[in-house]
C-alpha positions as CSV (number, residue, x, y, z in Angstrom):
1,M,27.9,-15.2,80.9
2,P,25.6,-12.8,83.4
3,Q,23.9,-14.8,85.6
4,K,19.9,-14.2,85.3
5,P,18.4,-11.9,88.1
6,R,16.9,-14.1,91.3
7,R,13.3,-13.9,91.4
8,V,12.4,-11.9,94.7
9,T,10.0,-14.6,96.9
10,L,7.5,-13.7,99.6
11,R,10.5,-15.0,102.3
12,D,12.1,-11.7,101.1
13,I,9.3,-9.7,101.5
14,A,9.3,-11.3,104.9
15,T,12.5,-10.7,106.0
16,E,12.3,-7.0,104.6
17,T,9.2,-6.4,106.9
18,G,9.9,-8.6,109.9
19,L,6.2,-10.5,109.3
20,S,5.6,-14.3,108.5
21,T,5.5,-15.6,104.9
22,A,2.3,-16.2,105.6
23,A,1.2,-12.7,106.7
24,V,2.5,-11.5,103.6
25,S,1.1,-13.5,101.3
26,Y,-2.3,-12.7,103.4
27,A,-1.4,-8.9,102.8
28,L,-0.4,-8.7,98.9
29,R,-4.1,-10.6,98.8
30,G,-5.8,-7.9,101.1
31,L,-7.0,-10.5,103.0
32,Q,-6.9,-10.7,107.4
33,V,-4.1,-8.4,107.9
34,P,-4.7,-4.3,108.9
35,E,-4.7,-2.2,105.9
36,E,-2.0,-0.3,107.3
37,T,0.2,-3.8,107.1
38,Q,-1.1,-4.5,103.7
39,L,0.2,-0.8,102.8
40,R,4.0,-1.8,104.1
41,V,3.8,-5.3,102.8
42,R,2.5,-3.5,99.4
43,E,5.5,-1.0,99.6
44,A,8.4,-3.5,100.3
45,A,7.3,-6.2,97.5
46,D,7.5,-2.9,95.0
47,R,11.1,-1.6,96.5
48,L,12.3,-5.3,96.0
49,G,11.0,-5.8,92.4
50,Y,8.7,-8.5,93.8
51,Q,6.7,-10.1,90.9
52,V,3.4,-12.5,91.4
53,D,4.7,-16.0,89.8
54,P,1.4,-16.7,87.8
55,I,2.0,-20.6,87.6
56,A,2.3,-20.4,91.5
57,R,-0.4,-18.5,91.5
58,A,-2.6,-20.7,89.1
59,L,-1.6,-23.6,91.5
60,A,-2.7,-21.7,94.8
61,S,-6.3,-20.5,93.4
62,G,-7.0,-23.1,90.8
63,R,-6.9,-19.5,88.2
64,T,-5.0,-18.6,85.6
65,G,-6.3,-15.3,85.0
66,Y,-6.3,-16.1,81.1
67,V,-9.6,-16.2,79.0
68,G,-10.3,-18.1,75.4
69,V,-12.0,-16.4,72.9
70,L,-12.2,-19.1,69.7
71,C,-13.5,-17.0,66.8
72,G,-15.0,-18.8,64.2
73,S,-13.1,-16.8,61.6
74,L,-11.3,-14.2,61.9
75,G,-11.5,-13.3,58.3
76,D,-14.5,-11.9,59.2
77,I,-14.0,-7.8,60.2
78,W,-17.4,-8.2,62.5
79,Q,-15.9,-10.9,64.6
80,Q,-12.2,-9.1,64.3
81,G,-13.8,-6.2,66.4
82,I,-15.6,-8.2,68.7
83,A,-12.6,-10.0,70.0
84,A,-10.6,-7.0,70.2
85,A,-13.1,-5.3,72.6
86,L,-13.6,-8.8,74.5
87,G,-9.9,-8.3,75.0
88,R,-10.0,-5.0,76.2
89,E,-12.8,-5.1,78.5
90,L,-11.4,-8.6,79.9
91,L,-8.1,-6.5,80.9
92,H,-10.6,-3.9,83.1
93,V,-11.3,-7.2,85.3
94,N,-7.7,-7.8,85.3
95,R,-8.1,-11.0,83.2
96,H,-5.9,-11.8,80.0
97,A,-7.8,-13.0,76.4
98,L,-6.1,-15.6,74.3
99,I,-7.3,-15.2,71.1
100,V,-7.5,-17.5,68.8
101,D,-9.1,-18.4,65.1
102,A,-11.5,-21.9,64.1
103,S,-10.8,-20.8,60.2
104,N,-14.5,-21.4,59.9
105,D,-13.8,-25.3,60.3
106,P,-15.6,-27.0,62.8
107,V,-12.7,-29.6,63.1
108,V,-10.1,-27.1,64.1
109,E,-12.6,-25.3,66.4
110,G,-12.8,-28.3,68.3
111,S,-8.9,-29.3,68.4
112,L,-8.7,-25.7,69.5
113,A,-11.0,-25.8,72.0
114,S,-9.4,-28.7,73.2
115,Q,-6.1,-27.2,73.3
116,L,-7.3,-24.2,75.3
117,V,-8.9,-26.2,78.1
118,D,-5.3,-28.4,78.4
119,Q,-3.8,-24.4,78.9
120,R,-6.5,-24.3,81.8
121,V,-8.5,-21.1,80.8
122,D,-10.5,-20.3,83.5
123,A,-13.4,-19.7,80.9
124,L,-14.0,-20.1,76.7
125,I,-15.9,-17.7,75.0
126,V,-17.2,-19.1,71.4
127,L,-18.6,-18.0,68.2
128,P,-18.9,-21.4,67.3
129,V,-18.4,-22.3,63.8
130,D,-20.7,-25.2,64.9
131,P,-22.7,-25.1,67.8
132,G,-24.3,-28.7,67.3
133,A,-21.2,-30.4,67.6
134,T,-20.5,-33.3,69.9
135,H,-17.4,-31.5,71.2
136,W,-18.9,-29.0,73.2
137,K,-20.4,-31.4,75.8
138,A,-17.1,-32.5,77.0
139,I,-15.7,-28.7,76.6
140,A,-18.1,-27.7,79.2
141,E,-17.4,-30.3,81.7
142,R,-13.9,-29.2,81.8
143,T,-13.9,-25.5,81.8
144,V,-16.8,-22.5,82.1
145,L,-18.4,-22.4,78.8
146,V,-19.7,-18.6,76.9
147,S,-21.2,-18.9,73.8
148,I,-22.0,-15.7,71.7
149,G,-24.3,-15.5,68.4
150,D,-25.7,-19.1,68.9
151,G,-26.9,-21.6,71.6
152,I,-24.9,-24.6,72.0
153,P,-27.9,-26.9,72.7
154,N,-26.1,-30.2,74.0
155,A,-23.7,-28.3,76.5
156,A,-24.1,-27.3,79.8
157,T,-22.9,-23.7,79.0
158,A,-22.6,-21.3,81.5
159,A,-24.1,-18.3,80.1
160,E,-24.9,-17.1,75.8
161,V,-25.5,-14.4,74.7
162,V,-27.5,-15.1,71.6
163,F,-28.7,-12.9,68.3
164,D,-33.0,-13.0,67.6
165,N,-31.7,-14.4,63.9
166,E,-35.1,-15.7,62.8
167,A,-36.4,-12.2,63.5
168,A,-33.3,-10.4,61.6
169,V,-33.2,-12.8,58.6
170,Y,-37.2,-12.4,58.3
171,G,-37.2,-9.4,58.1
172,A,-34.4,-8.6,55.9
173,L,-36.1,-11.2,53.0
174,N,-39.0,-9.0,53.6
175,Q,-37.0,-5.6,52.7
176,L,-35.9,-7.2,49.6
177,L,-39.2,-8.3,48.7
178,R,-40.9,-5.1,49.5
179,A,-38.3,-3.7,46.9
180,G,-39.6,-6.1,44.1
181,H,-36.7,-8.9,44.3
182,R,-38.1,-12.2,44.0
183,N,-35.0,-14.3,43.0
184,I,-32.5,-13.7,46.3
185,A,-28.8,-15.3,46.8
186,V,-28.2,-16.1,50.6
187,L,-24.8,-16.0,51.4
188,T,-23.8,-18.3,54.5
189,P,-20.8,-18.9,56.1
190,G,-21.6,-22.3,56.4
191,G,-24.1,-25.2,55.6
192,M,-25.4,-26.6,59.4
193,A,-29.0,-25.2,60.3
194,T,-29.3,-25.4,64.3
195,P,-31.9,-24.5,66.5
196,D,-30.0,-21.4,67.2
197,R,-29.1,-20.2,64.3
198,P,-32.0,-20.7,61.9
199,A,-30.9,-18.9,59.0
200,E,-31.1,-21.7,56.7
201,V,-34.5,-22.5,57.8
202,V,-36.0,-19.6,57.7
203,V,-34.7,-18.7,53.9
204,Q,-36.5,-22.2,53.0
205,R,-39.8,-21.1,54.9
206,F,-39.9,-17.5,53.6
207,A,-39.3,-18.9,50.1
208,E,-42.3,-20.9,50.5
209,E,-44.7,-18.9,52.0
210,F,-44.1,-16.2,49.4
211,G,-43.3,-18.2,46.2
212,V,-40.1,-16.7,45.7
213,T,-36.3,-18.1,44.5
214,A,-33.9,-17.6,47.7
215,T,-31.3,-20.1,47.1
216,L,-28.2,-20.7,49.6
217,H,-24.7,-20.2,49.1
218,T,-21.7,-20.9,51.4
219,S,-18.9,-18.2,51.5
220,P,-15.6,-17.8,53.0
221,H,-15.1,-14.4,54.8
222,D,-12.2,-13.2,53.1
223,L,-12.5,-11.0,50.1
224,E,-11.0,-13.2,47.5
225,R,-12.9,-16.0,47.9
226,A,-16.2,-14.3,48.4
227,S,-15.8,-12.3,45.4
228,G,-15.0,-15.5,43.8
229,V,-18.3,-16.8,44.9
230,A,-20.5,-14.0,44.1
231,R,-19.2,-14.1,40.7
232,D,-20.1,-17.6,40.4
233,I,-23.2,-17.0,41.2
234,L,-23.8,-14.0,39.1
235,T,-21.9,-15.5,35.6
236,A,-24.4,-18.5,36.0
237,G,-28.1,-18.8,34.8
238,D,-30.8,-17.1,36.1
239,R,-28.8,-14.6,37.8
240,P,-30.4,-13.1,40.9
241,T,-31.2,-9.6,41.4
242,A,-30.6,-9.1,45.2
243,F,-28.2,-11.0,47.5
244,F,-28.7,-11.2,51.4
245,C,-25.1,-11.9,52.9
246,L,-24.9,-13.1,56.7
247,A,-21.9,-11.1,57.3
248,D,-20.8,-7.7,55.6
249,S,-17.4,-9.1,55.0
250,M,-19.3,-11.6,52.2
251,A,-21.3,-8.5,50.9
252,Y,-18.0,-6.7,49.5
253,G,-17.1,-10.1,47.8
254,V,-20.3,-9.3,46.3
255,Y,-19.6,-5.5,45.6
256,A,-16.2,-6.8,43.9
257,A,-17.5,-9.3,41.8
258,A,-20.2,-6.8,40.3
259,R,-17.5,-4.3,39.4
260,E,-15.2,-6.9,38.1
261,L,-18.4,-7.9,35.8
262,G,-19.7,-4.3,34.9
263,L,-22.7,-4.6,37.0
264,S,-23.3,-1.5,39.2
265,V,-25.3,-1.7,42.6
266,P,-28.2,-1.2,43.0
267,G,-28.7,-0.9,39.3
268,D,-28.0,-4.0,38.5
269,I,-28.4,-5.8,41.7
270,S,-29.4,-5.3,45.1
271,V,-27.1,-6.0,48.3
272,L,-28.1,-6.5,51.7
273,G,-25.4,-7.1,54.8
274,Y,-26.1,-8.2,58.1
275,D,-23.5,-7.1,60.8
276,D,-23.3,-3.4,60.0
277,N,-19.5,-3.2,60.0
278,P,-18.1,0.5,59.8
279,V,-16.6,0.3,56.9
280,S,-20.5,-0.9,55.3
281,A,-21.0,2.9,55.1
282,L,-18.5,4.1,53.1
283,L,-18.7,2.2,50.3
284,T,-19.9,3.1,47.0
285,P,-23.2,3.2,47.3
286,P,-23.2,2.6,51.3
287,L,-24.4,-1.1,52.1
288,S,-27.4,-1.6,53.6
289,S,-27.1,-4.0,57.3
290,Y,-28.2,-4.7,60.3
291,R,-26.6,-3.9,63.5
292,W,-26.1,-5.5,66.5
293,P,-25.5,-3.7,70.1
294,I,-22.0,-4.3,70.0
295,E,-21.1,-3.0,73.4
296,E,-24.3,-4.7,75.2
297,L,-23.2,-7.8,73.5
298,V,-19.4,-7.4,74.9
299,S,-20.2,-5.8,78.6
300,S,-22.8,-8.8,78.7
301,V,-20.6,-11.5,78.1
302,V,-17.9,-10.5,80.2
303,D,-20.1,-10.1,83.1
304,R,-21.5,-13.3,82.5
305,T,-18.0,-14.9,82.3
306,V,-16.6,-13.4,85.5
307,R,-19.7,-14.9,87.8
308,A,-19.2,-17.8,86.2
309,I,-15.6,-17.9,87.0
310,E,-15.9,-16.4,90.5
311,E,-19.3,-17.5,91.7
312,D,-19.6,-20.6,89.3
313,R,-23.3,-18.7,88.8
314,R,-25.5,-19.7,85.5
315,S,-26.8,-16.6,83.9
316,R,-30.5,-17.0,82.0
317,R,-29.7,-16.5,78.1
318,K,-29.7,-13.0,76.7
319,V,-31.1,-12.4,73.3
320,L,-30.2,-9.5,71.2
321,T,-32.2,-7.3,68.5
322,P,-30.4,-6.1,65.8
323,V,-31.6,-2.6,64.2
324,A,-31.7,-2.1,60.5
325,Q,-29.5,0.9,58.6
326,L,-31.1,1.3,55.4
327,R,-28.8,3.2,52.8
328,E,-28.8,3.2,49.1
329,S,-27.5,-0.6,48.1
330,V,-30.7,-2.1,48.2
331,A,-33.4,-1.0,45.2
332,P,-36.7,-2.3,43.1
333,P,-34.8,-5.0,40.3
334,F,-33.6,-3.2,37.0
335,G,-37.3,-2.6,34.6
336,L,-39.8,-1.4,37.7
337,N,-40.5,1.7,38.8
338,G,-38.9,3.1,35.9
339,R,-35.6,1.6,36.1
C-alpha cells in the first residue's frame, strides 16, 4: 500500500532558505521581514509544495476562513441566487461560504445555526425564518451575526441589511387596489409577524383602512406545494380576484394552479410577486414584481461581515428599498373597464 506523502512543514522551508521557522512564518504572512526575504520564502514554499494547514492556521489566528450562510429556504429561487452571490463575493475576500438550508423551519434553523457556530465559522450570515426566535441571542454571543432582510430584535447583531417591507407591501396592495381589486389573497412564507417583517401587520392595516378583504395564507416556496395552496384558495368559496405573493416562487405556483383550473392571468385573476427573479419576466404573461438592489445588498453584507470579523466593528443598519417592475400580470377584475 503506497505511503501517504509527508506534508511539507515550516521547518522544511527554514532548512531550504537558511532562516528560522519564526522568520519563515512571518515571511509567509508578510510580517516583520524585508520584501526580498518574503519573496525568497514564497518561492521556496512553492518549490517544495508547501500548503497552509487550515487547522493550524485556525488555532494560531482564532479564525477558520469560513463564513456560514444560513438560508430560510433554498426552495426559494431568489434565496438561491443570494446565497450563490454571497459565496462568490466572499471568495473575493479570501473566505469560503458554508451554505445551508433551514427548510423554512424555525427549529431546524436554530439547530443549524448552533452547528455552524460549533464548526467555528468566523461569522454567520442569515436570512432568518423567525427573526424573533430566542436562539439568536446566544448565537450572537458566540460569533459575528449578520442578518439579511429582517432585523433580529433580541440579539446583538454585528450588522443588519434589511428591506423596507412596510413601504413595499403597502405599495403593492395599493397597486392592486388602484386596479380595482377588493378581494386579495396574500401568500406569505411564514405566519409570524415581527417589528421588522411587518407584512402581516401591514396587510391587516391596509384592509381596515380601505375596507377591502385581504386574507393571509402560508405557502411553501416549491412549485408543487405552492400551487396546491393556490389551488385550494381558488376552488374555495368567495374566490379572490388577485394574489399578492411575498416571493416570486409562490407566484409561480399561482400561475400553475390557474392553468390547471382553466383560469387565465390576468383575465380571471391578477398576480403580483415580490422579488423579481429573472424568470418572472419570461412567464406568460410576464409577472409584475418588486426588484431589490441585489448587488448593493451582497456587497454591503460582505463588507460589513469582514469589518466585524477583522476589526470587531458593528455597522449601522442599512435599509434597502425596492423598485416596482410593472408588467402584464395585473389588470382590473373581470367585469370592470369592459372586461
